[in-house]
Every structure is written in structure tokens, then in C-alpha cells.
C-alpha positions in Angstrom: 18.7 1.4 47.1 18.3 2.6 50.9 15.5 4.6 49.6 13.4 1.7 48.3 13.4 0.4 51.9 11.5 2.8 52.7 8.6 1.7 49.9 9.4 -2.2 51.7 8.7 -0.9 55.3 5.2 0.0 54.6 4.7 -3.3 52.8 3.7 -5.2 55.9 2.3 -3.7 59.0 4.6 -5.7 61.2 8.0 -5.2 59.4 8.0 -8.5 57.9 8.4 -7.7 54.4 11.2 -9.1 52.5 13.4 -8.5 49.4 15.5 -11.0 47.0 17.6 -10.1 44.0 19.5 -12.7 42.0 21.4 -12.4 39.4 23.3 -14.6 37.2 26.1 -12.7 34.4 28.2 -15.1 32.3 27.8 -17.8 35.0 28.4 -15.8 38.1 25.7 -15.6 40.7 25.0 -12.9 43.2 22.1 -13.1 45.2 21.4 -9.9 47.6 18.6 -9.9 50.8 16.5 -7.3 52.1 14.3 -7.1 55.3 13.1 -10.6 56.4 14.0 -12.3 53.2 17.1 -15.2 53.0 19.0 -16.7 50.1 17.0 -20.2 51.1 13.2 -18.2 51.7 10.4 -19.4 49.8 7.9 -17.2 48.0 4.8 -17.7 45.9 6.2 -17.2 42.1 2.9 -17.0 41.2 2.6 -16.3 37.2 6.1 -17.0 36.1 4.2 -20.8 36.5 3.8 -20.3 33.6 7.1 -20.9 32.3 7.0 -24.4 33.9 4.2 -25.5 32.3 5.1 -24.3 28.8 8.5 -26.1 29.1 6.1 -29.1 30.3 4.3 -28.6 26.8 7.3 -28.4 25.0 8.9 -31.8 26.7 6.1 -34.1 25.7 5.5 -32.4 22.3 9.9 -33.1 21.7 9.4 -36.6 23.0 5.8 -37.1 20.5 3.5 -37.4 23.3 1.8 -34.5 21.6 1.8 -32.1 18.9 1.5 -28.0 20.0 -1.5 -28.3 17.1 -3.3 -31.0 19.0 -6.6 -29.8 19.9 -7.3 -29.6 23.5 -10.8 -31.6 23.8 -8.1 -34.5 22.8 -6.9 -34.7 26.5 -9.8 -34.1 28.7 -12.1 -36.7 30.1 -14.6 -38.1 27.7 -17.5 -36.6 26.8 -16.5 -33.3 28.6 -16.9 -30.8 26.2 -18.1 -31.8 22.2 -16.7 -30.8 19.1 -17.4 -27.6 17.8 -18.5 -26.2 15.2 -15.5 -24.0 14.4 -12.1 -23.0 14.8 -10.9 -25.6 17.9 -8.6 -24.4 20.8 -5.5 -26.4 21.0 -2.6 -26.7 22.9 -0.3 -23.9 21.2 -3.3 -21.7 21.8 -3.2 -22.0 25.4 0.0 -21.7 25.8 0.6 -18.4 24.1 -2.8 -16.7 25.3 -4.7 -17.0 22.1 -7.5 -19.7 22.6 -10.5 -16.8 23.5 -10.6 -18.4 27.1 -11.2 -15.4 29.5 -9.3 -14.8 32.1 -11.3 -16.5 34.7 -14.3 -19.0 34.5 -17.4 -17.7 35.3 -18.0 -20.4 38.0 -16.2 -19.3 40.7 -18.3 -18.3 43.2 -19.0 -14.9 44.8 -15.8 -15.2 47.2 -12.9 -13.1 47.7 -10.0 -13.5 45.4 -8.0 -15.7 46.8 -10.8 -18.4 47.5 -11.6 -17.9 43.7 -8.5 -19.6 43.3 -7.9 -21.7 45.8 -11.5 -23.4 46.2 -11.8 -23.8 42.2 -11.0 -27.9 41.8 -10.8 -29.9 38.8 -14.6 -30.4 38.7 -15.3 -26.6 38.7 -12.8 -26.8 35.8 -14.4 -29.3 33.5 -17.7 -28.2 34.8 -16.6 -24.9 32.8 -15.1 -26.7 30.2 -18.9 -28.5 29.7 -21.2 -25.3 29.7 -18.3 -22.9 27.7 -16.9 -25.4 25.1 -13.8 -24.8 23.6 -14.3 -23.1 20.0 -11.6 -20.6 19.3 -12.6 -17.2 17.9 -11.5 -16.9 14.1 -9.8 -13.4 15.2 -8.5 -14.7 18.1 -6.2 -12.2 19.1 -3.6 -11.9 22.9 -6.0 -12.1 26.3 -3.6 -13.0 29.2 -5.8 -15.6 30.6 -5.2 -17.8 34.5 -7.7 -19.9 33.0 -6.3 -21.0 29.3 -3.2 -22.7 31.8 -5.4 -24.0 34.1 -6.5 -26.2 31.5 -3.4 -26.6 29.9 -2.1 -28.2 33.2 -5.2 -30.2 33.3 -4.9 -31.7 29.5 -0.6 -31.8 30.2 -1.5 -34.4 33.5 -4.0 -36.5 31.9 -1.6 -37.1 29.0 0.7 -38.4 31.1 -1.3 -40.0 33.5 -0.3 -38.3 36.7 -1.7 -35.1 38.6 0.3 -31.8 38.0 2.5 -31.6 41.0 3.7 -35.2 40.2 4.8 -34.0 36.6 6.3 -31.3 37.4 9.0 -33.3 39.7 9.1 -35.2 37.6 10.5 -33.4 34.9 11.6 -30.3 36.0 12.9 -30.2 39.5 14.4 -33.0 39.8 16.4 -33.4 36.6 17.3 -29.9 37.9 18.0 -30.5 41.0 15.5 -27.7 42.1 14.9 -29.5 45.3 13.1 -26.2 47.0 10.9 -25.6 43.6 7.3 -27.4 44.7 3.4 -27.0 44.8 2.9 -28.6 48.1 5.6 -27.3 51.0 6.9 -30.2 54.0 7.0 -29.5 57.0 10.7 -28.5 56.6 10.3 -25.8 54.0 7.3 -24.4 55.8 9.6 -23.2 58.2 11.4 -21.3 55.4 8.2 -20.0 53.5 7.7 -15.9 54.1 4.8 -15.0 55.5 2.9 -13.1 52.6 1.5 -9.5 53.1 -1.7 -8.3 51.4 -2.7 -5.0 49.6 -3.5 -3.9 53.6 -0.1 -4.4 54.4 -1.6 -7.2 56.8 -0.3 -11.1 56.4 -3.2 -12.7 54.3 -3.3 -17.2 54.1 -1.2 -18.8 51.6 -2.8 -19.7 48.1 -2.8 -23.5 47.7 -4.0 -23.9 44.5 -5.8 -26.9 43.1 -6.9 -26.5 39.6 -5.3 -23.4 39.2 -1.5 -25.1 40.6 -0.6 -25.1 36.5 -0.9 -21.3 36.1 0.4 -19.9 39.8 1.0 -22.6 42.3 4.8 -22.9 42.5 6.8 -21.7 45.2 10.6 -21.6 44.7 13.6 -19.5 46.1 15.7 -17.2 44.2 18.4 -20.2 44.2 16.2 -22.6 42.5 15.1 -19.7 40.0 18.5 -19.0 39.5 19.2 -22.6 38.3 16.3 -22.5 36.3 17.2 -19.4 34.8 20.3 -20.9 34.0 19.0 -24.1 32.1 17.2 -21.3 29.9 20.5 -19.5 29.5 22.4 -22.6 28.3 20.0 -25.4 27.1 23.4 -27.6 26.2 23.7 -28.1 30.1 20.0 -29.5 31.0 19.0 -32.8 30.6 16.3 -31.9 28.2 18.2 -29.2 25.5 15.4 -29.6 22.5 12.3 -28.9 24.9 14.3 -25.6 26.5 14.9 -24.7 23.1 11.8 -25.1 21.9 10.3 -23.5 24.9 11.7 -20.4 23.6 10.8 -19.9 19.9 8.6 -17.7 18.9 5.0 -18.8 18.4 2.5 -15.1 17.8 2.6 -11.7 18.5 1.4 -10.2 22.5 1.2 -6.3 21.0 3.1 -4.0 18.7 6.3 -6.2 18.4 6.0 -8.0 21.6 6.6 -11.8 21.2 5.1 -14.4 23.3 7.1 -18.0 23.3 5.4 -20.9 25.2 4.0 -18.5 28.1 7.7 -16.7 28.0 7.2 -12.6 26.7 9.9 -11.7 24.3 10.6 -7.6 23.8 12.4 -7.6 20.6 14.1 -4.0 21.7 15.5 -4.9 24.6 16.6 -9.1 23.2 14.9 -10.0 27.2 12.9 -13.3 27.6 10.6 -12.2 30.8 7.9 -13.0 33.0 6.3 -11.5 36.6 3.5 -13.1 38.8 1.7 -12.0 42.1 -0.7 -13.7 44.4 -2.6 -12.2 46.8 0.4 -11.8 49.0 3.4 -12.2 46.8 5.2 -10.5 43.9 7.8 -11.5 41.5 9.7 -10.6 38.3 12.2 -12.8 36.3 14.1 -12.1 32.7 16.9 -13.8 31.0 18.9 -12.5 27.7 20.4 -15.4 26.1 22.7 -13.6 23.5 24.1 -11.2 26.6 24.2 -13.9 28.9 22.4 -12.9 32.1 19.4 -13.5 34.3 17.7 -12.1 37.2 15.0 -12.6 39.6 12.9 -9.8 41.7 10.9 -12.1 44.7 8.8 -10.1 47.0 7.0 -11.0 49.9 4.0 -8.3 50.0 1.1 -7.1 47.4 2.5 -5.5 44.3 -0.3 -2.6 45.6 2.3 -1.9 48.9 5.0 -2.1 46.5 4.5 -0.9 43.3 8.2 -0.4 42.9 8.8 -4.1 41.9 8.3 -3.3 38.2 10.9 -0.3 38.9 13.2 -2.5 40.1 13.1 -5.2 37.7 13.7 -3.0 35.1 16.4 -1.6 36.6 17.8 -4.8 37.3 17.8 -5.8 33.4 18.8 -2.3 32.7 22.0 -2.8 34.7 22.8 -6.1 33.3 22.5 -5.2 30.2 25.3 -2.1 30.0 21.6 0.5 29.4 21.4 3.5 31.3 19.4 2.4 34.3 16.5 4.0 35.6 17.1 5.3 39.2 16.0 3.7 42.5 17.3 7.5 44.4 14.8 9.4 45.0 16.2 13.5 43.7 15.4 15.7 46.1 14.4 18.8 44.4 13.4 22.1 46.3 9.7 23.0 45.6 9.5 26.6 44.3 7.9 29.7 46.6 4.1 30.1 45.8 5.1 33.4 44.1 7.4 32.2 41.1 4.6 28.9 41.3 2.0 31.0 39.8 3.5 32.6 37.7 5.6 29.6 36.5 2.3 28.3 36.0 0.7 30.9 33.9 4.0 31.5 31.7 3.6 27.7 31.2 0.0 27.5 30.0 0.4 30.4 27.9 3.2 28.4 25.8 1.3 25.3 26.3 -1.3 27.4 24.6 0.7 29.9 21.7 1.8 26.1 20.7 -1.8 24.4 19.9 -2.4 27.8 18.0 0.4 27.6 16.2 0.2 24.0 15.1 -3.7 24.5 14.3 -2.8 27.9 12.4 0.4 26.3 11.3 -1.5 23.3 10.1 -4.3 25.9 8.1 -1.5 27.7 6.6 0.2 24.9 5.5 -2.8 23.3 3.4 -3.9 26.6 2.1 -0.4 26.3 0.3 -0.6 23.6 -1.1 -4.4 23.0 -1.8 -6.2 25.2 -4.4 -7.9 27.3 -2.9 -11.5 25.7 -3.7 -10.3 22.3 -2.3 -8.9 24.2 1.3 -12.1 25.1 1.9 -13.8 22.0 1.9 -10.8 20.5 3.8 -10.3 23.0 6.2 -13.5 22.3 7.7 -12.5 18.6 8.4 -9.1 19.4 9.7 -11.2 21.9 12.4 -13.1 18.4 13.0 -10.1 16.3 13.6 -7.7 18.4 15.4 -10.7 19.4 17.6 -11.5 15.9 18.3 -7.6 14.7 18.4 -7.0 17.5 21.5 -10.7 16.5 23.6 -9.4 12.5 23.3 -6.3 13.3 24.1 -7.2 15.6 27.1 -9.3 12.7 28.8 -7.0 9.8 28.1 -3.6 11.1 28.2 -1.6 9.7 31.7 0.9 10.8 34.1 4.5 11.6 33.3 5.5 9.2 35.7 3.7 6.5 33.8 5.3 7.6 30.9 9.1 7.4 32.2 8.1 3.8 33.3 7.0 2.8 30.2 9.5 4.8 28.1 11.4 1.5 26.9 7.9 -0.1 26.0 6.0 2.6 24.6 8.6 5.3 23.9 5.5 7.4 21.6 4.3 8.3 24.6 6.9 10.8 25.4 6.4 12.7 22.4 2.6 13.6 23.6 2.9 18.0 23.5 1.1 17.7 27.3 4.0 16.0 28.0 6.5 19.0 27.3 4.7 21.3 29.0 4.8 20.0 32.1 9.0 19.5 32.1 8.5 23.5 31.1 6.6 24.7 34.0 9.3 22.2 36.5 11.8 23.9 34.7 10.3 27.9 35.0 9.7 27.1 38.4 13.6 26.2 39.4 12.0 22.7 40.8 12.9 20.5 37.5 13.6 16.9 37.8 16.5 15.8 35.8 14.2 13.1 34.5 11.8 15.8 33.5 14.2 17.5 31.6 13.9 16.2 28.1 10.2 16.7 28.5 11.2 20.8 28.7 13.4 20.7 25.9 11.2 19.3 23.7 8.6 22.0 24.8 10.8 24.6 23.9 11.7 22.7 20.7 8.4 22.4 19.6 7.4 26.3 20.5 9.9 27.2 18.7 9.0 25.1 15.2 5.6 25.6 15.5 6.0 29.6 15.2 8.4 28.9 12.7 6.2 27.1 10.8 3.2 29.4 11.1 4.9 32.7 10.4 6.4 30.9 7.6 2.7 30.0 5.9 1.9 33.4 7.5 4.6 35.2 4.9 3.8 33.0 2.6 -0.2 33.4 2.3 0.8 36.7 0.5 1.6 34.9 -2.5 -2.2 32.9 -2.6 -4.0 36.0 -1.1 -5.5 37.4 -4.7 -7.2 34.4 -4.6 -9.9 35.2 -1.9 -10.8 38.0 -4.2 -10.6 36.0 -7.4 -12.2 33.2 -6.4 -15.6 32.3 -5.1 -16.0 31.4 -1.4 -18.0 28.5 -1.7 -17.1 25.4 -3.8 -19.2 24.4 -6.8 -20.9 21.3 -6.1 -20.0 18.1 -7.9 -23.1 16.1 -9.3 -21.9 12.7 -8.1 -21.9 14.7 -4.5 -25.6 15.6 -4.7 -27.6 14.7 -1.5 -30.5 12.2 -2.0 -34.1 12.8 -1.3 -35.7 13.0 2.0 -39.0 12.4 1.1 -41.1 15.4 0.1 -39.7 19.0 -1.2 -40.5 20.0 2.3 -38.5 17.5 4.1 -35.8 17.0 1.3 -35.2 21.1 1.6 -34.9 21.3 5.6 -32.5 18.2 5.8 -30.7 19.9 3.2 -30.6 23.0 4.5 -29.4 21.4 7.9 -26.3 19.1 6.2 -25.1 22.2 4.7 -25.6 24.6 7.6 -23.9 22.3 9.8 -20.9 22.0 6.8 -20.5 25.3 6.3 -20.7 26.9 9.8 -17.9 26.9 11.4 -19.4 27.6 14.9 -21.8 25.3 14.8 -18.9 22.8 13.5 -16.9 23.0 16.7 -19.8 22.6 18.7 -20.8 19.3 17.2 -17.0 18.2 16.7 -16.7 18.6 20.6 -19.8 16.4 21.5 -18.3 14.1 18.9 -15.3 13.9 20.3 -16.4 13.1 23.9 -18.0 10.4 22.4 -15.1 8.5 21.0 -12.8 9.6 24.4 -16.0 8.0 26.1 -15.6 5.1 23.5 -11.9 4.7 24.0 -11.9 4.7 28.1 -15.0 1.6 28.0 -12.5 0.0 25.5 -9.5 0.1 28.0 -11.7 -0.1 31.0 -10.7 -2.4 34.1 -13.4 -5.3 34.6 -14.0 -3.4 38.4 -16.1 -0.9 35.9 -17.5 -2.6 32.7 -18.0 -6.2 34.5 -17.1 -9.2 33.9 -16.6 -10.3 30.3 -15.3 -13.1 28.5 -12.8 -12.7 25.6 -11.0 -9.3 24.7 -12.6 -5.7 24.3 -13.1 -6.1 20.5 -14.9 -10.2 21.1 -18.8 -11.1 20.5 -20.7 -9.5 23.3 -17.9 -7.7 24.9 -19.2 -5.3 27.3 -16.9 -2.3 26.8 -17.8 -2.6 23.2 -21.3 -2.4 23.3 -21.2 0.2 26.0 -18.7 2.6 23.3 -20.9 2.0 20.4 -24.1 2.9 22.7 -22.4 5.8 24.3 -21.4 7.3 20.8 -24.6 7.1 19.3 -26.0 9.0 22.4 -23.7 11.6 22.3 -23.8 12.1 18.3 -27.5 12.7 19.1 -27.6 15.5 21.5 -25.0 16.7 20.2 -26.7 17.4 16.8 -29.8 18.0 19.0 -27.2 21.2 20.7 -26.1 22.7 17.2 -29.6 22.4 16.2 -31.1 25.1 18.8 -28.5 27.7 17.8 -29.4 30.1 15.3 -27.6 30.2 11.8 -27.5 33.8 11.4 -30.8 35.2 13.3 -30.7 38.4 10.6 -32.0 36.2 8.1 -34.9 34.5 10.2 -37.3 36.7 7.8 -36.7 34.7 4.5 -38.6 31.9 6.6 -40.8 34.1 8.5 -42.3 35.2 5.2 -42.1 31.6 3.5 -45.3 29.6 3.6 -44.4 27.4 6.9 -47.2 25.9 9.1 -46.6 24.1 11.7 -47.4 20.0 11.4 -46.5 16.3 10.7 -44.8 17.9 8.0 -42.0 19.7 9.9 -41.9 17.2 12.8 -40.7 14.8 9.9 -38.4 17.0 8.5 -36.5 18.1 12.0 -36.9 14.0 12.4 -34.8 12.7 9.0 -32.3 15.5 9.5 -31.3 14.5 12.8 -31.2 11.0 11.8 -29.5 12.3 8.8 -26.5 13.7 11.0 -26.2 12.1 13.9 -28.0 8.8 13.8 -27.0 6.8 10.4 -23.4 8.3 10.4 -22.2 6.8 13.7 -24.9 3.3 13.0 -23.0 3.0 9.6 -19.1 2.9 11.0 -20.4 0.7 13.6 -22.2 -1.7 11.1 -18.9 -1.7 9.6 -16.9 -2.1 12.4 -19.1 -5.0 14.0 -20.0 -6.8 10.7 -15.9 -7.2 10.4 -15.7 -8.9 13.6 -18.9 -10.1 15.5 -20.7 -12.9 13.6 -23.3 -11.6 11.3 -26.1 -12.9 13.7 -25.0 -11.1 16.5 -23.5 -8.0 14.7 -27.4 -7.3 12.8 -29.1 -8.0 16.7 -26.8 -5.1 17.8 -27.3 -2.6 15.3 -31.1 -3.3 15.4 -30.8 -2.1 19.2 -28.4 0.4 18.0 -31.3 2.2 15.6 -33.7 1.7 17.9 -31.8 3.7 20.7 -31.0 6.3 18.0 -34.4 6.8 16.9 -36.0 6.7 20.3 -33.5 9.8 21.2 -34.1 11.6 18.2 -37.9 11.6 18.9 -37.0 12.8 22.1 -35.1 15.8 21.1 -37.8 16.9 18.7 -40.3 16.7 21.2 -41.8 20.2 21.9 -42.0 23.1 20.4 -41.4 22.7 16.4 -38.3 24.6 15.3 -36.7 24.5 11.7 -33.4 23.8 12.4 -30.4 26.4 12.9 -33.3 28.8 12.5 -34.6 29.8 15.9 -33.0 32.1 18.3 -31.3 30.9 21.4 -32.1 31.3 25.1 -28.6 30.6 27.1 -28.5 29.4 30.5 -31.9 27.3 30.1 -30.0 23.8 30.4 -28.1 25.2 33.6 -24.9 22.6 32.3 -23.2 23.8 35.6 -25.6 22.1 38.1 -26.0 19.3 36.1 -23.6 18.5 34.3 -22.0 15.4 37.2 -25.6 14.3 36.8 -25.2 13.7 32.9 -21.6 12.4 33.4 -22.8 9.9 35.7 -25.4 8.7 33.8 -23.2 8.5 30.6 -21.2 6.0 32.1 -23.2 4.0 34.4 -25.9 3.6 32.3 -24.2 3.2 29.1 -22.4 0.0 31.1 -26.0 -1.2 32.9 -27.6 -1.3 29.6 -24.5 -3.2 27.5 -24.7 -5.4 30.4 -28.8 -6.2 29.9 -28.4 -6.3 26.3 -25.6 -8.9 26.5 -27.4 -10.9 28.6 -30.4 -11.1 26.2 -28.4 -11.3 23.1 -27.0 -14.7 25.1 -30.6 -16.3 23.6 -32.7 -16.4 21.0 -35.8 -15.4 23.3 -34.5 -12.5 24.7 -33.2 -11.1 21.6 -36.1 -11.1 20.0 -38.3 -9.7 23.3 -35.5 -6.9 23.8 -35.7 -6.1 19.8 -40.1 -6.2 20.0 -40.0 -3.8 23.2 -37.0 -1.0 21.7 -39.4 -1.3 18.8 -42.6 -0.8 20.2 -40.9 2.0 22.4 -39.7 3.3 19.1 -43.2 2.9 17.1 -44.8 4.7 20.4 -42.1 7.8 20.5 -42.4 8.6 16.8 -46.8 8.1 17.0 -46.4 10.6 20.0 -45.0 13.0 18.5 -47.0 12.7 15.1 -50.3 13.2 17.6 -48.8 16.4 19.1 -47.7 17.8 16.3 -51.2 18.7 14.4 -51.2 22.4 13.5 -54.2 22.9 16.0 -52.0 21.9 18.8 -48.5 22.6 17.5 -46.7 26.6 17.0 -43.5 27.0 14.6 -41.7 29.2 16.6 -38.5 31.7 15.8 -37.7 33.4 18.7 -36.8 31.5 22.1 -38.9 33.4 24.5 -38.9 33.3 28.5 -41.9 32.1 29.9 -44.3 34.9 31.0 -44.4 35.4 35.0 -47.2 36.4 36.1 -47.6 37.9 39.5 -50.5 38.3 42.1 -50.3 41.2 44.5 -52.7 39.3 46.8 -54.3 43.1 48.0 -57.4 41.2 48.9 
């Protein structure tokens, strides 16, 4: 623990940080204190308060005062909220974070985080409920909500005819003799209440909560918390045995196989109930395992940002109590490698990673070539290349640091099997600075390298069995009658669109470039869907809920990047030596050529993205909202396509390419910034417009008018007298004057 105390010293500028660890195993208690903390020191326990509120709900349900399936509306003051048209949030929905309510209300004012909680009162809460309503989405999933537990606490207090602090004291703290577990501190308790320290390691005022008291307002000691956890471990010893058992029953899912009871989160992999909490100056963690009869609580008077090891510490305590190999709290000193050895180790690891990726792709293609008939393999090969390239690109943008993988390994063991992390361990091993925690990664790197090489060699050796098929069978599989492409207008337009689609599907170089753009678009979409609210702005509900900023932004980003990628591959020639075919044909620049390019671009980029978005949104959202956003997405794609066909007229894949025109080395970060912040701003504006019928109508009319203007403008400038069909990209003539006069 001594090295961890160094982190504790950094949590407070004046050295006032304190840490308490309390454990109970088979009825034996032990409390360890560090820093300024004592056994009877009081801490803000933050969101662990929610487990007390869940227990109050269970008590009232056992006594028949409420039913878990009762609508929340029935326990609020009359005329606070009208009956919703759809599903209605219940008390159980609030206690399991499945009510659809956002994490925080939107009427907290432009205050800092502390004032958003401490200056929020019952009148503000009822005002929000009156405006927002209590309708639950039909597909409500887990969404952690402080607001939901504030509503639950108010509902239970109204039903009991008292205040939440009085209800807590009467039903839990007095029967369990937890005299130091309170909402409001007495003068004597205030003398034992530790000073909290914020994210800047400076003293921060206490959080005296009103409306949010049932979500995070309790103050307690390690002694009282162990008493509370003893009741959870042995309900038969408590005055309200049935309520404790009821509060521990699984009600729903959090994510994966993680379950949730009444506020308690249960991990089937460890068999542990757990909850943590944090306020502006305190951090807490607690857990218990009824089967192995142990419980633990960790309390700290510092912000989690200044003491990020608390999560590791809590997991360490749990592992020690359960008899599992525990995370080390003592940093292991590993001598750094010298610069020369690090240089060679880096390139050895990079070459090994490259060989691994090459062998994996080659082995995948080789296995597919052996298992599939050659004609089917030629079709599947292009698809496999696109999938592999997109997966690699998405993984590059979204992978986390190896440290986060080590911490989350118990809950997400699949992360440790991502090959990117293996070669970090390989580099550390070759450089001689291998940390013991990275040793399994290095072993997996060598095993993966050997296995991929073996599979590739086997596939290559087996290819001699089917090598004769390359000569005996045609490279292009015959088209199926049912797979014919549809018409796209007249004969000329249809021919150009068919030529564009087939050229993209048959050209490996163009497929890879287009896959790069599609993979980048998907990576940005996943980034938006997992982005914190600080990036995407405030949103009600989860990332997949109606009018969520992340989902709006992700569909817009994928549409934009897809159109840009298609425009890019259109400008690259398929085979310049075959251009004479197009030069000798009587093709003329004009509106037919513009229409053909427009339809090819829409067919390859706009239509697939729009169709996938339509299937997703119509499944997730109400059809009116989905239809409105799909109309916006369609107009946006058309406008981008019109800007892409603007300028010199070319037939896709037939014009020579002049490299260096885009100056991507200068504009890369500009485009990335525009994609990130421009997309989010567009999603915010669209969300605001979609909240009202007038705003939706105005937005659709504006975008439709803009799309029509772009089409008419391109048609006007496509007149043969103004346009030229170009097959060669030539640099502009530079006219220099000598100015000799």
C-alpha cells in the first residue's frame, strides 16, 4: 500500500486526503485507515445512496404500500404529469435505470457541477417532470440516471407522507443502529466530517443535496457501512429480512451478462454485488458476496480524477477477499532499455506485427480459396478485402491503452485477445523492459505469429492442388439473371452507372481506397456513439434513443465520408491504356453525362448508406422521427453528390489523375476538425428542429430547396456549349510575362 499512498498525497494540496478500507469476512471486521482518515470519520458516499433508496422501495413493497410495477405518476402530487400515450415508467424502472429518463435534468441552469446538484429542489424536479413527462421508450435499455433516483425518492417520500431523510432514518438507520449514517450532519458529526478535495486537489464545499438526496446525499462512516453490508450478507439478522432479500433479486440487465437488482449491480463472473459513488470531493466503493460471506467498503475524501487508483484498489480488495489472484498495488520497477536496443526492438515488433497482419490476410484468402469454388472465391475475395480493411481501420481508431485492458480484464476478457496489444508486450520483451503484467501479451504475440505463419504456409502449399483451376476456369464469374443491375434511366445513363459499379467491384485498388473511406466513416460513427456528453452535447436518453445526438451525428458522418470516398475513387483511372475506347465513342459533354455521373455516385454511396440507416432508424425510432431524419439524410447526400459532380465533366474511372492537387498533407487536420465539430453542430441543429412540427417542416423545405438549386445549377452549367468531356487531367497553363518594356 505504501506506493499507493504517494497517489494519496497528490490528491490534496494541503495533505488532508484520507482513505478508509473496511472489510468483513465470516463476521470478522477489520478497518484500515490512511492519511487523515479515522475509523469514525464521515464521508459522502455519493451514489451508494441509491442502494439505500432501493432498499426503501423493497420495504414498502413487502409491506404492501406500493407495488414495484406501479406507475410513478400515481405517487406524485396531483396534476404534476398527465398519463402518457405509450408505456409508462414504473417504480421498478426507476430503481433499475430502465425508465428512459436522462442522467440529469435540463433545468439545472448554467451552473457548475456542484450547484447543478445542490441548488436543485423539489419544485425544479416537478417542473421537469411536468414538461418531460414519464413516458418510457418501448425499447428502454439501461441508462444510468441520477434524475431517476431523485424521482424515486420523491415518490417514496410522498407515499410515506414524510421527507426522504426522515424515511431513511425511520426505516433503515434506526433499526440497524447506524447513527452516523445521515443526510444532514449534527454539530458533533460535522466535527468528524472530512474536508473533501476536488479535481484540482483543493478543498471543495460539501454537497448538501435536496432533490437529489435519494440519489447521492448520504454521509456515513466505514463502521456504519460494514453494519449495512452485514445486513446485506445475512438478512436473517436484520429487522427487515424480506425486504433485503427482495432488494437483491435480479430485475434486468446492465450490459452483457451484468445484472441489476434494486440499484445493486451483480457480476455473474465474480458473484459479487457492487456499487460505487462519487461527489465533487469524495469517492466510494462497496461490494459484498453472500455466498462467500465477505463485504468491503472503500471511502476517500478526494476526487476520482486525483486518485484514479480507487477502482484498482476496490478490485484488489475484492480479489483478495474472494481468494483470486489480486491486482498488484506495488509498482514493479523495470529498468528502461537503452536507446539502441529500443530502436531495434521497436522495428522488430513493427515487422513482426506487419508479418502477422500479412499472414492473417493471406491465410484467410488462402483458406477461402481452398474451401470455395474458384468462381465463388473471386466474388468472396473482394468482400473479404473490404471487411478486413474496415475492421483494421476501425480497430486502429478505437483501441485503448494496454493499461485499461489490464484493469478491465475481469469484466471484458475479450479485450486481452486483440492482437494490437500483443505486440506491445512483444516490444517490451525484446527491449528487455517487460512488465510482468504484459508477459501474457508477449506470449500471445509469438503464438499468433507462429499460428498465422503456419496457416499461411499450409494454405500456400495446398494451393498447388487447385492451381490448375486458374487456367481452366475464367476469372470473371458469369452473372446471375437474378443479380442483374436495374436500369438507371436511358441507355447512356444505365451504361455509365453499370460500368461504374462493376469497375469498383472488380478493381482491387479502387476497392481498397473506397474501403478506407467507408472504414473511416464507420470509425467516426462508433466514436460518436461512444463519445462523452462533453463532445456530443447534452442528450436525453442513450445513444440509440430517439433524437440522440450520437446517432444523428453518426449517420451524417457515414453519409458524408461515403460520398467523398466515392468521389475520390471516381477520379482515379481504371486503365489509361483503355481510354481510347471512350475517346472513339461519340460521347459528348452535357446534361446526360452529368445525370449519369450523378446517378452513379448516388447508387454507390448515397443509396446504400441511406438504406442501411432506414432499416436501423425505422427499427429503433418512431416512424415519423425516423422518416424526417431519413429525408434530411437524403437531401444531405444529394447536395454532397451535386457538389461532387460540379466542375469539369468526366466519365468515372476514365480520366487520368494528377497527384498532389488535394494537398492532403496541409488540409488533413482541417477536414478532421470539420468532420467532428461540423457534424456535431449539424446534429444539434437538426435535433432542435425535429422537436417541433414547424421546425421540421422549415428544415426539410430548406434542404429540399438547396438540393433542387444544386441540381438546376449543375444542369445549367452542363450545356454542351459550356462543358467539355475530359479524359486527361492536365495542369493549368502558366503564362509568365517578362515585362521587358
